[in-house]
Structure formats: C-alpha cells, structure tokens
C-alpha positions as CSV (number, residue, x, y, z in Angstrom):
1,M,0.0,0.0,0.0
2,A,2.8,2.4,0.8
3,A,4.3,1.6,-2.6
4,L,1.0,2.4,-4.3
5,T,0.7,5.6,-2.3
6,I,4.2,6.9,-2.9
7,A,5.0,5.7,-6.3
8,T,2.0,6.8,-8.4
9,G,3.6,9.8,-10.1
10,T,2.4,8.5,-13.5
11,G,-0.5,6.4,-14.6
12,N,1.8,4.0,-16.4
13,W,3.7,3.2,-13.2
14,F,0.5,2.7,-11.3
15,S,-1.0,0.4,-13.9
16,A,2.2,-1.7,-14.1
17,L,2.3,-2.0,-10.4
18,A,-1.4,-3.1,-10.2
19,L,-0.8,-5.6,-13.0
20,G,2.3,-7.0,-11.3
21,V,0.4,-7.5,-8.0
22,T,-2.4,-9.2,-9.9
23,L,0.0,-11.6,-11.7
24,L,1.7,-12.4,-8.4
25,K,-1.7,-13.4,-6.9
26,C,-2.3,-15.6,-9.9
27,L,1.0,-17.4,-9.2
28,L,-0.1,-18.0,-5.6
29,I,-3.3,-19.7,-6.6
30,P,-2.1,-23.3,-5.9
31,T,-0.8,-22.4,-2.4
32,Y,-2.2,-23.0,1.0
33,H,-5.8,-21.8,1.7
34,S,-7.1,-21.2,5.2
35,T,-10.4,-22.0,6.9
36,D,-11.8,-18.9,5.1
37,F,-11.9,-21.0,2.0
38,E,-14.5,-23.3,3.6
39,V,-16.2,-20.4,5.2
40,H,-17.0,-18.8,1.9
41,R,-17.8,-22.1,0.1
42,N,-20.4,-22.7,2.8
43,W,-21.8,-19.3,2.5
44,L,-22.1,-19.7,-1.3
45,A,-24.0,-23.0,-0.6
46,I,-26.3,-21.4,2.0
47,T,-27.3,-18.4,-0.1
48,H,-27.7,-20.5,-3.3
49,S,-29.6,-23.5,-2.1
50,L,-31.7,-22.1,0.8
51,P,-34.5,-19.5,1.0
52,I,-33.6,-16.2,2.6
53,S,-35.6,-17.1,5.7
54,Q,-33.0,-19.8,6.5
55,W,-29.8,-18.0,5.8
56,Y,-29.1,-16.9,9.3
57,Y,-30.5,-20.1,10.9
58,E,-28.6,-22.7,8.9
59,A,-26.0,-24.4,11.1
60,T,-24.9,-27.6,9.3
61,S,-21.4,-26.3,9.2
62,E,-19.6,-24.6,12.2
63,W,-18.9,-21.7,9.8
64,T,-22.4,-20.2,9.9
65,L,-23.2,-17.0,8.0
66,D,-22.2,-14.1,10.3
67,Y,-21.7,-11.2,8.0
68,P,-24.4,-8.5,7.3
69,P,-27.0,-9.0,4.6
70,F,-25.3,-7.1,1.8
71,F,-22.4,-9.6,1.9
72,A,-24.9,-12.5,2.0
73,W,-26.4,-11.1,-1.2
74,F,-22.9,-10.7,-2.6
75,E,-22.3,-14.4,-2.0
76,Y,-25.7,-15.2,-3.6
77,I,-24.7,-13.4,-6.8
78,L,-21.3,-15.1,-6.8
79,S,-23.0,-18.5,-6.4
80,H,-24.7,-18.1,-9.7
81,V,-21.3,-17.8,-11.3
82,A,-19.9,-20.6,-9.2
83,K,-22.4,-23.2,-10.4
84,Y,-20.7,-23.1,-13.8
85,F,-17.4,-24.1,-12.2
86,D,-18.5,-26.9,-9.9
87,Q,-22.1,-27.4,-8.8
88,E,-21.1,-29.6,-5.9
89,M,-19.5,-26.7,-4.0
90,L,-23.1,-25.3,-3.6
91,N,-24.3,-28.3,-1.6
92,V,-24.7,-27.3,2.1
93,H,-23.9,-30.8,3.2
94,N,-20.6,-31.0,1.3
95,L,-18.5,-29.9,4.3
96,N,-14.8,-29.2,3.6
97,Y,-15.4,-29.6,-0.1
98,S,-12.3,-28.5,-2.1
99,S,-12.1,-29.4,-5.7
100,S,-9.6,-27.8,-8.1
101,R,-12.5,-25.9,-9.8
102,T,-13.8,-24.7,-6.5
103,L,-10.3,-23.4,-5.7
104,L,-10.0,-21.7,-9.0
105,F,-13.3,-20.0,-8.7
106,Q,-12.6,-18.7,-5.2
107,R,-9.1,-17.4,-6.1
108,F,-10.2,-15.7,-9.4
109,S,-13.3,-14.2,-7.9
110,V,-11.2,-12.5,-5.2
111,I,-8.7,-11.3,-7.7
112,F,-11.4,-9.9,-10.0
113,M,-13.2,-8.1,-7.1
114,D,-9.8,-6.4,-6.2
115,V,-10.4,-4.2,-9.2
116,L,-12.4,-2.0,-6.9
117,F,-9.5,-1.8,-4.5
118,V,-7.1,-0.7,-7.2
119,Y,-9.5,2.0,-8.4
120,A,-10.0,3.2,-4.8
121,V,-6.3,3.4,-4.2
122,R,-5.9,5.5,-7.4
123,E,-8.6,7.8,-6.3
124,C,-7.0,8.2,-2.8
125,C,-3.6,9.0,-4.5
126,K,-5.2,11.8,-6.4
127,C,-6.4,13.4,-3.1
128,I,-3.1,13.0,-1.1
129,D,0.2,14.3,-2.3
130,G,2.6,12.0,-2.5
131,K,-7.7,-14.0,0.2
132,K,-11.0,-13.3,1.4
133,Y,-12.8,-10.5,-0.4
134,N,-10.9,-8.0,1.9
135,G,-9.5,-6.1,-1.1
136,F,-13.0,-5.5,-2.4
137,L,-14.1,-4.2,1.1
138,F,-11.0,-2.1,1.7
139,G,-11.7,-0.7,-1.8
140,L,-15.1,0.5,-0.6
141,M,-13.5,2.1,2.4
142,L,-10.7,3.8,0.5
143,L,-13.2,5.0,-2.1
144,S,-15.4,6.5,0.6
145,I,-12.3,8.3,2.1
146,A,-11.4,9.6,-1.4
147,R,-14.9,11.0,-1.8
148,L,-14.7,12.9,1.5
149,F,-11.3,14.4,0.5
150,Q,-13.0,15.5,-2.8
151,K,-15.8,17.1,-0.7
152,R,-18.3,14.7,-2.2
153,H,-19.8,14.0,1.2
154,M,-23.0,12.3,0.2
155,E,-21.2,9.8,-2.0
156,G,-18.7,9.1,0.8
157,A,-21.5,8.6,3.3
158,F,-23.4,6.3,0.9
159,L,-20.3,4.2,0.2
160,F,-19.6,3.8,3.9
161,A,-23.2,2.9,4.7
162,V,-23.0,0.2,2.0
163,L,-19.7,-1.0,3.5
164,L,-21.2,-1.4,7.0
165,H,-23.8,-3.7,5.5
166,F,-21.1,-5.8,3.8
167,K,-19.0,-6.2,6.9
168,H,-19.8,-4.9,10.3
169,I,-16.2,-4.7,11.5
170,Y,-16.2,-1.3,10.0
171,L,-18.3,-0.1,12.9
172,Y,-14.9,0.4,14.4
173,V,-14.4,3.6,12.3
174,A,-18.1,4.7,12.2
175,P,-17.5,7.4,15.0
176,A,-14.9,9.1,12.8
177,Y,-17.3,9.2,9.8
178,G,-20.3,10.3,11.9
179,V,-18.5,13.2,13.6
180,Y,-16.6,14.4,10.5
181,L,-19.8,14.5,8.4
182,L,-21.7,16.3,11.1
183,R,-18.9,18.8,11.8
184,S,-17.7,19.4,8.2
185,Y,-20.9,18.9,6.1
186,C,-23.9,19.6,8.3
187,F,-22.2,22.8,9.7
188,T,-21.4,24.9,6.7
189,A,-19.2,27.5,8.3
190,N,-16.7,28.1,11.0
191,K,-15.7,31.2,13.1
192,P,-12.3,32.8,12.4
193,D,-10.8,30.9,15.3
194,G,-11.9,27.6,13.8
195,S,-14.8,26.9,16.2
196,I,-18.3,26.0,15.1
197,R,-20.6,28.7,13.8
198,W,-23.7,27.2,15.2
199,K,-26.1,29.2,13.1
200,S,-24.7,27.5,10.0
201,F,-26.2,24.2,10.9
202,S,-28.1,22.7,7.9
203,F,-31.2,20.6,8.7
204,V,-31.5,19.7,5.0
205,R,-28.0,18.2,5.0
206,V,-28.7,16.2,8.2
207,I,-31.9,14.9,6.8
208,S,-30.2,14.0,3.5
209,L,-27.5,12.0,5.3
210,G,-30.0,10.3,7.5
211,L,-32.1,9.4,4.5
212,V,-29.1,7.8,2.8
213,V,-28.2,5.7,5.8
214,F,-31.9,4.8,6.3
215,L,-32.4,3.7,2.7
216,V,-29.2,1.6,2.7
217,S,-30.2,0.0,6.0
218,A,-33.7,-0.7,4.9
219,L,-32.5,-2.3,1.7
220,S,-30.1,-4.5,3.7
221,L,-32.2,-5.4,6.8
222,G,-35.7,-4.9,5.4
223,P,-36.3,-8.5,4.3
224,F,-35.2,-9.9,7.6
225,L,-37.3,-7.3,9.5
226,A,-40.3,-8.5,7.5
227,L,-39.5,-12.1,8.4
228,N,-39.1,-11.1,12.1
229,Q,-35.6,-12.4,12.0
230,L,-33.5,-9.3,13.1
231,P,-32.7,-10.7,16.5
232,Q,-31.3,-13.9,14.9
233,V,-29.3,-11.8,12.4
234,F,-27.8,-9.7,15.1
235,S,-27.0,-12.7,17.3
236,R,-24.9,-14.0,14.4
237,L,-23.2,-10.7,13.7
238,F,-22.2,-10.1,17.4
239,P,-21.3,-13.5,18.9
240,F,-20.2,-12.4,22.4
241,K,-20.1,-16.1,23.5
242,R,-16.9,-16.7,21.5
243,G,-14.6,-15.3,24.1
244,L,-12.2,-12.4,24.6
245,C,-9.6,-13.6,22.1
246,H,-9.2,-15.7,19.0
247,A,-7.3,-19.0,19.2
248,Y,-4.3,-17.0,18.2
249,W,-4.3,-13.8,20.2
250,A,-4.5,-10.7,18.2
251,P,-1.5,-8.5,19.2
252,N,-3.3,-6.0,21.2
253,F,-3.7,-4.9,24.9
254,W,-5.5,-8.1,25.8
255,A,-2.6,-10.2,24.5
256,L,-0.3,-8.4,27.0
257,Y,-3.0,-8.8,29.7
258,N,-3.3,-12.5,29.0
259,A,0.5,-12.9,29.0
260,L,0.8,-11.0,32.3
261,D,-1.8,-13.3,33.8
262,K,0.2,-16.4,32.7
263,V,3.4,-14.9,34.2
264,L,1.7,-14.1,37.5
265,S,0.2,-17.6,37.5
266,V,3.6,-19.2,37.1
267,I,5.1,-17.0,39.8
268,G,2.2,-17.7,42.1
269,L,2.6,-21.4,41.7
270,K,6.4,-21.3,42.3
271,L,5.9,-19.2,45.5
272,K,2.9,-21.4,46.5
273,F,0.5,-18.4,46.6
274,L,-1.8,-20.3,44.3
275,D,-3.4,-23.7,44.6
276,P,-2.7,-25.8,41.5
277,N,-6.0,-27.5,41.8
278,N,-7.8,-24.2,41.4
279,I,-6.1,-23.3,38.2
280,P,-7.9,-24.4,35.0
281,K,-5.6,-26.8,33.1
282,A,-6.2,-25.1,29.7
283,S,-5.0,-21.7,31.0
284,M,-1.5,-23.1,31.8
285,T,-0.8,-26.0,29.4
286,S,-2.9,-25.8,26.2
287,G,-2.0,-22.2,25.6
288,L,-4.1,-20.1,23.2
289,V,-7.7,-21.0,23.8
290,Q,-10.8,-18.9,22.9
291,Q,-12.6,-19.2,26.3
292,F,-9.7,-17.8,28.4
293,Q,-10.3,-17.7,32.1
294,H,-7.8,-15.5,33.8
295,T,-6.2,-17.0,36.9
296,V,-4.8,-14.0,38.8
297,L,-6.1,-10.9,37.0
298,P,-9.8,-10.2,36.7
299,S,-11.5,-11.9,33.8
300,V,-12.7,-9.5,31.1
301,T,-16.3,-9.1,30.0
302,P,-17.7,-7.8,26.7
303,L,-18.9,-4.7,28.6
304,A,-15.4,-4.0,30.0
305,T,-13.9,-4.1,26.5
306,L,-16.7,-1.8,25.2
307,I,-15.9,0.8,27.9
308,C,-12.2,0.6,27.3
309,T,-12.7,1.0,23.6
310,L,-15.0,4.0,24.0
311,I,-12.5,5.6,26.4
312,A,-9.7,5.0,23.9
313,I,-11.4,6.6,21.0
314,L,-13.0,9.6,22.8
315,P,-9.9,11.9,22.7
316,S,-9.6,11.5,18.9
317,I,-13.3,12.2,18.4
318,F,-13.0,15.3,20.6
319,C,-10.0,16.5,18.5
320,L,-11.9,15.9,15.3
321,W,-14.9,17.9,16.6
322,F,-13.1,20.8,18.2
323,K,-10.0,21.0,16.0
324,P,-11.1,19.3,12.8
325,Q,-8.0,20.1,10.6
326,G,-9.8,19.1,7.4
327,P,-9.9,15.7,5.7
328,R,-6.4,14.8,7.0
329,G,-7.7,15.3,10.6
330,F,-10.5,12.9,9.7
331,L,-8.0,10.4,8.4
332,R,-6.0,10.5,11.6
333,C,-9.2,10.1,13.7
334,L,-10.3,7.2,11.5
335,T,-6.9,5.5,12.0
336,L,-7.1,6.0,15.8
337,C,-10.6,4.6,16.0
338,A,-9.5,1.5,14.1
339,L,-6.4,1.1,16.2
340,S,-8.2,1.7,19.5
341,S,-10.9,-0.8,18.6
342,F,-8.2,-3.3,17.7
343,M,-6.4,-2.6,20.9
344,F,-9.3,-3.0,23.3
345,G,-12.2,-4.7,21.3
346,W,-13.8,-8.1,22.1
347,H,-12.8,-11.1,20.1
348,V,-10.7,-9.1,17.7
349,H,-9.4,-10.9,14.7
350,E,-5.6,-10.4,14.0
351,K,-6.4,-9.3,10.4
352,A,-8.3,-6.3,11.8
353,I,-4.9,-4.5,12.1
354,L,-5.2,-3.9,8.3
355,L,-8.1,-1.6,9.0
356,A,-5.6,0.8,10.7
357,I,-2.6,0.1,8.4
358,L,-4.4,1.2,5.2
359,P,-5.5,4.7,6.2
360,M,-2.1,5.2,8.0
361,S,-0.4,4.5,4.7
362,L,-2.2,7.5,3.2
363,L,-1.0,9.7,6.1
364,S,2.6,8.4,5.8
365,V,3.5,10.6,2.8
366,G,2.4,13.8,4.5
367,K,4.7,14.1,7.6
368,A,7.9,12.4,8.7
369,G,6.3,11.6,12.1
370,D,3.4,9.8,10.4
371,A,5.8,8.0,8.2
372,S,7.7,6.7,11.2
373,I,4.5,5.5,12.9
374,F,3.3,3.9,9.7
375,L,6.5,1.9,9.2
376,I,6.5,0.6,12.8
377,L,2.8,-0.3,12.5
378,T,2.9,-1.9,9.1
379,T,6.1,-3.9,9.8
380,T,4.8,-5.2,13.1
381,G,1.2,-5.6,11.9
382,H,2.2,-7.6,8.8
383,Y,4.6,-9.8,10.7
384,S,1.8,-10.5,13.3
385,L,-0.1,-12.2,10.4
386,F,2.7,-14.7,9.7
387,P,1.1,-17.5,11.9
388,L,-1.9,-17.5,9.6
389,L,0.3,-18.9,6.8
390,F,1.9,-21.7,8.7
391,T,2.7,-24.4,6.1
392,A,6.2,-24.9,4.9
393,P,5.7,-23.9,1.2
394,E,4.5,-20.5,2.2
395,L,7.4,-19.8,4.6
396,P,9.9,-18.4,2.0
397,I,7.1,-16.6,0.1
398,K,5.8,-14.7,3.1
399,I,9.3,-13.8,4.3
400,L,10.5,-12.5,0.9
401,L,7.3,-10.6,0.2
402,M,7.4,-8.9,3.6
403,L,11.1,-8.1,3.2
404,L,10.4,-6.6,-0.3
405,F,7.6,-4.5,0.9
406,T,9.3,-3.3,4.1
407,I,12.6,-2.4,2.4
408,Y,10.9,-0.6,-0.4
409,S,8.6,1.3,2.0
410,I,11.5,2.4,4.3
411,S,13.7,3.4,1.4
412,S,10.9,5.3,-0.3
413,L,9.9,7.2,2.8
414,K,13.5,7.9,3.8
415,T,14.0,9.5,0.3
416,L,10.8,11.5,0.6
417,F,11.8,12.9,4.0
418,R,15.6,12.9,3.4
419,K,15.9,16.6,4.7
420,E,14.4,15.7,8.0
421,K,15.6,13.8,11.0
422,P,15.9,10.0,10.8
423,L,12.6,8.2,10.8
424,F,13.6,5.8,13.6
425,N,15.4,6.3,16.9
426,W,17.7,3.7,18.3
427,M,15.0,2.0,20.4
428,E,12.6,1.7,17.4
429,T,15.4,0.4,15.2
430,F,16.4,-2.2,17.8
431,Y,12.7,-3.3,18.2
432,L,12.1,-3.8,14.4
433,L,15.4,-5.6,14.0
434,G,14.3,-7.9,16.8
435,L,11.6,-9.4,14.5
436,G,14.4,-11.3,12.7
437,P,15.6,-13.3,15.7
438,L,12.0,-13.8,16.7
439,E,11.3,-15.4,13.3
440,V,14.4,-17.6,13.5
441,C,13.5,-18.7,17.0
442,C,9.9,-19.6,16.2
443,E,10.3,-21.2,12.7
444,F,13.8,-22.7,12.9
445,V,14.8,-23.3,16.5
446,F,11.7,-24.1,18.5
447,P,10.5,-27.0,16.3
448,F,13.7,-28.9,17.2
449,T,13.4,-28.4,21.0
450,S,11.7,-30.7,23.5
451,W,9.3,-27.9,24.3
452,K,7.5,-28.4,21.0
453,V,5.3,-31.2,22.4
454,K,4.7,-29.9,25.9
455,Y,4.3,-26.2,25.0
456,P,3.3,-26.0,21.4
457,F,1.7,-22.6,21.9
458,I,4.9,-20.7,22.7
459,P,5.8,-19.5,19.2
460,L,2.3,-18.0,18.8
461,L,2.5,-16.5,22.3
462,L,5.9,-14.9,21.6
463,T,4.8,-13.6,18.3
464,S,1.5,-12.1,19.7
465,V,3.2,-10.5,22.7
466,Y,6.2,-9.1,20.8
467,C,4.0,-7.6,18.1
468,A,1.5,-6.3,20.7
469,V,4.4,-4.2,22.2
470,G,5.1,-2.6,18.8
471,I,1.4,-2.0,17.9
472,T,0.7,-0.5,21.3
473,Y,3.8,1.8,20.9
474,A,2.6,2.9,17.4
475,W,-0.9,3.6,18.8
476,F,0.4,5.6,21.7
477,K,2.9,7.6,19.5
478,L,0.1,8.4,17.0
479,Y,-2.2,9.6,19.8
480,V,0.5,11.8,21.3
481,S,1.1,13.3,17.8
482,V,-2.6,14.0,17.2
483,L,-3.0,15.7,20.7
484,I,0.2,17.8,20.2
485,D,-0.8,18.9,16.8
486,S,-4.2,19.9,18.1
487,A,-2.6,21.9,20.9
488,I,-0.3,23.6,18.4
489,G,-3.1,24.4,16.1
490,K,-5.1,26.0,19.0
491,T,-2.1,28.1,20.0
492,K,-1.5,29.4,16.5
493,K,-5.2,30.5,16.1
494,Q,-5.0,32.3,19.4
C-alpha cells in the first residue's frame, strides 16, 4: 500500500504495479488456503440453495453466516457464477469440499473483485500528495475516504453505509465518519478561530445524510425485518459467547494482559501463593484458547472491552470535533478509531490490524512523524499475520514478500523525508530488527526443541506479545502526535 501511495507519479507506473500484483496473486493460486476457503464455500452454498428465511439459521457447518445481509447477497450473486465451475460446492452438506475448480473460482473471484480496491487506491492517491474479499471491502472504504477528500460528502456517506452492511467490523471507524460528516458537512461555516458557527447548521443536509443511511439499512435489513428475524441476524453478527480472544491472540492490549496473567500464575505457583487444583488446566498448558479464564487478573467481560474502547477513541473524536484540521484530521481520527478498537475490542481478529494500516499509509507521505509511525505499525502488523500462513511452502514466500515491501517502504519514505531527522530512533530500530531473531526462533529453532510437544503454543504467544508491544507503541505515538498537533493548532489560532 505504501508503494502504491508513494509511487504513483504517473498512470503508467500505477498500472504496471497493479498488474504486477495481480499476476503475483495468480502465481499463488495453488498455495495454502485457510479456513476462510471453507467459510465462503459454505456461504455460497447457503445463499444459493436455501431460501432467505433460512440464511441466518442454517448451522450444518460450524462456519455459519455471520456477515451483514449485503455480503450475503454478494455471496448469492457469486454462487450463480460458481455453479458453472462446480455445482457440488453449492451443496450445504458437502462440508470441507475442495475441488480444483472450486479453488480456481474462489481465487479468481477474489482477484477480480480487487479491481475496486485498485480503483479506490488510485482515487486516494489523487487526493493526497505523495484472500478473502478483503481487497474489495477495503476498496469501498478507501473510495469513501477519497470522496470525503473530494468534498463529495453524500457519496462518501453512501459508500460507507454500504460498506457497513457488507462487513460490520467497519463499525470500528463509524464514529470518525459520523463526527466528521456532522462537523464538516452539516455545519457549513466556522468562526475565524476555527470553532463552530452554530447558526450555519443545515437541517437539510442532516436529513439527506439520515435518508441515505436509512435507505441503505432498509434495503439490507428490510427483508429480515419483514421475516421477524432481526434478533437472529444480530446474534450471528455479534457472537459475544466466542470469548475475549481468538485461538491466536490478536497482538493488542489483551494479549499483553493474558501474558501477564500467565506470568503471574507461574510465579504464584512457584511461590505457592496459588493452589494448582484451582487453576484451569487449559490456561496453563494448552496455551491459546478462545474461552480464556484468567487466573490472577480479573476476567474480562464484553462490557469492559466496550468501555475501554470508548474511552480510547473519545480523545480522537473530541479532537476531530473541536479542531477538525480538514480531511487529514478525519483520516487520523479514523486510524485512531481503528487502532483503538483493535487494541481493546472483544474477540478481535488479528487481520483487523489492516483496517488501521491502510489509512495510516495515506498519512505516511504527509509528515515524517506519520511515516515513522506507519513503518512501525505496518512492519509489526504484517509480521503478526505470519502465523496465519503456517505451512512450509509459504514460509519463503511470506518472508520474501514482507522483506520486499518493508525495504521498499522504508527506502521510499526515507527518500521522501531525506531533509528531516531519521525516521527511527535507536529504540525503534532495535525493536524492528528484533523481528528477525524472533522469526528464526519460532520457525527454525523451537520446532527442534523438547518444548514443542509440551508447550506448542509458545511461538504463537511470543509472536503475539512481541507484536503487541510494537502496535501498542505505534498507537500511543500516534495519539501523542494528534494531541500535540491539536494543541499547536489552537495556540496558532490564538
């Protein structure tokens, strides 16, 4: 993404880069596929073979439909193309079905839908100087951002509303959209000091925005409201019974919290402060489990994570309201909302870090400070996804791709900000270089130790905790930067 953002001086270069990435994806078609492959095959089968009234009730597979209705309809449309590849993939009872034609369909449909992502990146680059269907969804988000930069607010609002009904994880950044649209679109003028001119409030614009959101929501949820199935839909979209963390801890605050609880448990047992009979066996030997019961520290509830998340995003929302700083201020607030939700949310998926990395990449070409934060965040965030590609054939591919991206991003941003101070201090450099020994330890040393059988979770735990430190540092550094810039802006106006 940084490469796309920085190196789009000419249309020819951008087209060549987009084509190269597409060809690279084609080369990776035969490689490992995760459980997402079966997830989407099952959703294709559900939407194709069952009436809409059963979509959110069907539970033959453990991978039940748990995305909003627009994505369900998207799968429905794809299924009518999929039937020409292999009709058997559309049988709900064909669990874990994986024919070569099914594989080709899923790979090529993802690559084709990434056209939207490429277009959205190009639009964003015009505004800023300088294997699921995630590319398609990120494309919608970037396109909505581009429209807000272009002051096409209604289009931006419409695209984001559509995006929410494709994948509800984007609720993480909804506060940034809501506050920015209210502040910069519904209020049509500011006072000389930058504060709101309250008399400029436009009821027409508020009603227009509300109508857009209402119509999109009605189109998405209306059929299920008519069937009296909204509670069932929401129970699938927000499965609070799944536990605080995924099987592999997302590298956030709760990973550090879990690790601290384990350390305190070990110390407590050594010093005989804890009774071994009262400690759940899973919490100390099986490692990374979804239903994690803390031993020493208080167990965390969904309400606690919600409160922590709201507290974490509030300062950025206040800055956006009282010191908006235009579209770039919105982009910083959006990134902080995404990062804060990743840091403190309930059952956060590790891939959710991409929701913060993408908008941060747009900011990275504007200021050296933002470039530094982006490089720390993207390097750590991308490395944290390595455990998702755990088979041997993908090992050299993921390492080489990350090295290529990281080296190019660092060299490009260093060139862009060559007249400013170094992008990293000694501590940041030391931390990023530490990812190398961590990879060697987890992939090449640990498998040959006696701990592999007794403590198989250690590589995942080390990766999660180490990356959590870097992502937490990037989040804190970005927040400090936003608050300082807001204070400086206020001083200048005075």
